[in-house]
C-alpha positions, 0 to 999 in steps of 0.5 A: 500499499502507498502512502495516502492510498485509499484505505477502501474498508478499514473494518476489514483491517481491523477484524483481520487484526481481531482487535476491537473498534476502541482498540483499533482507533485509539491507536491512531490517536481517534475516538471509537464513534469517529472510527465507527463512521470511517468504518461505515463510509465517512471519507477519511483525512489522507492523515488519518489515513497515513496513521491508520496505514503506518500503525496497523498496516505496515505494523510501525510502533510510532513511539518507537520513531524519531525525527532524527531516524528519518535524518539518518534514512535521508543522510544513507540515501544521499550519501551512502546509497551502496551501504542503504540498499545493503541495508533494505535488503538485508531487513527485506531478507529478514522480515520475508525468513520471519526473523523480528524486526531489527530494532536498536537499544539506546546504545545504538546497538541493533537487538537481537543480532549477534557481534552487531557494531555500535551506530557510531561506526557510521561516523567516523574513521576508525583506526585512522585510515579515513575508513569507518568500520566496515569499509564504506567510506563516509 
């Protein structure tokens, strides 16, 4: 589903998730009665549609997402597109294989992955040779 794409039947999404209206709609800041109206065919505003997609379709925990995460993604896409593509393929492969999503702990370490490098591995040179850990140039 693309961003802002029309969600034809939010009731179907809610039922597939086996949630009642209160649980489903409160996660995106909509009252139960407002959600009921959307399920009955009232047009959903774009921000509500997008929140529904992110939270219930993409299964993103918005309480864990910070602005800096988007800044890092943007930086990787612009400055290190090869590294971004490699990481994206790794995450997609992990998700297809039914693995747990990749999560960062407070130290910037990838949880659930052995021998993960800290986030500062991408921030500067290692060993003074001008190359960051992992061989990617910054």
